[in-house]
C-alpha positions as CSV (number, residue, x, y, z in Angstrom):
1,P,145.3,22.8,52.8
2,S,147.8,23.0,50.0
3,S,150.8,25.4,50.3
4,M,153.5,26.5,48.0
5,W,156.1,25.4,50.6
6,Y,155.2,21.7,50.4
7,G,155.1,19.1,47.7
8,P,157.1,18.5,44.6
9,D,156.6,22.0,43.2
10,R,158.0,23.7,46.4
11,P,160.8,26.2,46.1
12,K,164.2,24.5,45.8
13,F,167.6,25.6,47.3
14,L,168.9,27.0,44.0
15,G,165.6,27.8,42.5
16,P,165.4,26.8,38.8
17,Y,169.0,25.7,38.9
18,S,168.5,23.0,41.5
19,G,168.1,20.1,39.1
20,D,166.7,16.8,40.4
21,T,166.3,16.4,44.1
22,P,166.9,13.0,45.9
23,A,163.8,10.8,45.8
24,Y,163.5,10.7,49.6
25,L,163.0,14.5,49.7
26,T,159.4,14.8,48.8
27,G,158.6,18.2,50.4
28,E,156.6,16.6,53.2
29,Y,158.4,18.3,56.0
30,P,159.1,22.0,56.7
31,G,162.4,23.2,55.4
32,D,162.7,20.6,52.7
33,Y,164.2,22.6,49.8
34,G,165.6,19.5,48.1
35,W,169.2,19.7,49.4
36,D,170.8,16.9,51.3
37,T,174.4,16.4,50.1
38,A,175.4,14.5,53.2
39,G,172.4,12.1,53.0
40,F,171.1,12.8,56.5
41,S,167.5,12.3,55.5
42,A,168.0,9.1,53.5
43,D,167.2,6.7,56.3
44,P,163.7,7.4,57.7
45,E,164.5,6.3,61.2
46,T,167.6,8.5,61.4
47,F,165.7,11.4,59.9
48,A,163.0,11.0,62.6
49,A,165.7,11.1,65.3
50,Y,167.3,14.2,63.8
51,R,163.9,15.9,63.5
52,E,163.1,15.1,67.2
53,A,166.5,16.4,68.3
54,E,166.1,19.6,66.2
55,L,162.7,20.3,67.7
56,M,164.0,19.8,71.3
57,H,167.1,22.0,70.7
58,A,164.9,24.7,69.2
59,R,162.6,24.6,72.3
60,W,165.5,24.9,74.7
61,A,167.0,27.7,72.6
62,M,163.7,29.6,72.9
63,L,163.7,29.2,76.7
64,G,167.4,30.4,76.7
65,A,166.5,33.5,74.7
66,L,163.8,34.2,77.2
67,G,166.3,33.7,80.0
68,C,168.6,36.2,78.3
69,I,166.2,39.1,78.2
70,T,164.2,38.5,81.4
71,P,167.0,39.8,83.8
72,E,167.5,42.9,81.7
73,L,163.8,43.6,81.6
74,L,163.4,43.0,85.3
75,S,166.4,45.2,86.0
76,T,165.2,48.1,83.8
77,Y,161.4,48.0,84.3
78,G,160.8,45.8,87.3
79,G,163.0,47.4,89.9
80,V,164.9,44.1,90.6
81,D,168.5,44.7,91.5
82,F,170.9,42.4,89.8
83,K,174.7,42.4,90.1
84,E,174.9,42.0,86.4
85,P,171.7,41.9,84.3
86,V,173.4,41.7,80.9
87,W,173.1,38.1,79.8
88,F,176.6,37.6,78.4
89,K,178.2,38.9,81.6
90,A,175.9,37.2,84.1
91,G,177.5,33.8,84.0
92,S,180.9,35.2,85.0
93,Q,179.3,36.2,88.4
94,V,179.6,32.5,89.4
95,L,183.4,32.8,89.4
96,T,183.5,36.0,91.5
97,E,184.0,36.2,95.3
98,G,180.3,36.5,96.2
99,G,178.9,34.0,93.6
100,L,175.7,34.4,91.7
101,D,172.3,35.0,93.2
102,Y,169.4,34.0,90.9
103,L,166.9,36.8,90.4
104,G,169.1,38.9,92.8
105,N,167.9,37.0,95.8
106,P,170.4,35.0,97.8
107,G,167.5,33.0,99.3
108,L,166.6,31.4,96.0
109,V,169.7,29.9,94.5
110,H,173.1,31.0,95.6
111,A,175.6,29.6,93.0
112,Q,179.3,29.6,93.8
113,S,180.4,26.4,92.1
114,I,180.4,26.0,88.3
115,I,180.6,22.2,88.8
116,A,177.6,22.1,91.0
117,I,175.7,24.2,88.4
118,V,176.6,21.9,85.6
119,I,175.6,18.8,87.6
120,T,172.3,20.3,88.6
121,Q,171.5,21.3,85.0
122,V,172.4,17.9,83.7
123,I,170.1,16.2,86.3
124,L,167.2,18.6,85.7
125,M,167.5,18.5,81.9
126,G,167.8,14.7,82.0
127,A,164.7,14.4,84.1
128,V,162.6,16.7,81.9
129,E,163.7,15.0,78.7
130,G,163.2,11.5,80.2
131,Y,159.7,12.6,81.3
132,R,158.9,13.9,77.7
133,V,160.3,10.8,76.0
134,N,158.3,8.4,78.2
135,G,155.0,10.0,77.5
136,G,155.0,13.3,79.4
137,P,151.9,15.0,80.6
138,A,149.8,13.9,77.5
139,G,150.1,10.1,78.2
140,E,151.3,7.1,76.2
141,G,151.1,6.5,72.5
142,L,151.2,10.1,71.4
143,D,153.6,11.9,69.1
144,K,156.7,12.5,71.2
145,N,157.6,15.6,69.2
146,Y,154.3,17.3,70.2
147,P,153.2,15.9,73.5
C-alpha cells in the first residue's frame, strides 16, 4: 500500500526548502526525510548495520522503560515492598550497606557488588544477542532484524 511517508514525494526535513536529497535516500525506509549530512546511509552495508543496531537499541530501551515503571506499579498497586521503588534511585541501593534485593526478595537476586552486576549483564546480553544474530528461535536464513 502506498503511503505519504515513503517514496520520492515523502515529506522532507525542511519541507519545500529541502532542495535535492542525496540519490541514495529514496524514501524506502522509515524516518527517511532526505537528510544525511554525515553520509551514514551512503554505503548500503554500513546502513544495514546501523539499522540493525538502532532496532536492537530501541528494543532494549523499551524493556528498560518497562523495568522503570514495574517496581513503582508493584509497590503502589501490588503490595510488594521495595526499599526504593523509584527507578532513578533504585540503582543506588547496590552501593548501600544491605545491597539490593530484586523485586524486594533477598532469595531472588541479592546484589551487593556493582562489578558482579556489570559482568552478569554483559554475559546475559551477549548470550541473547549472540542467539539472535545466529538465527534465534525462528531458525536460519531469516531477517535478523525481525526473527
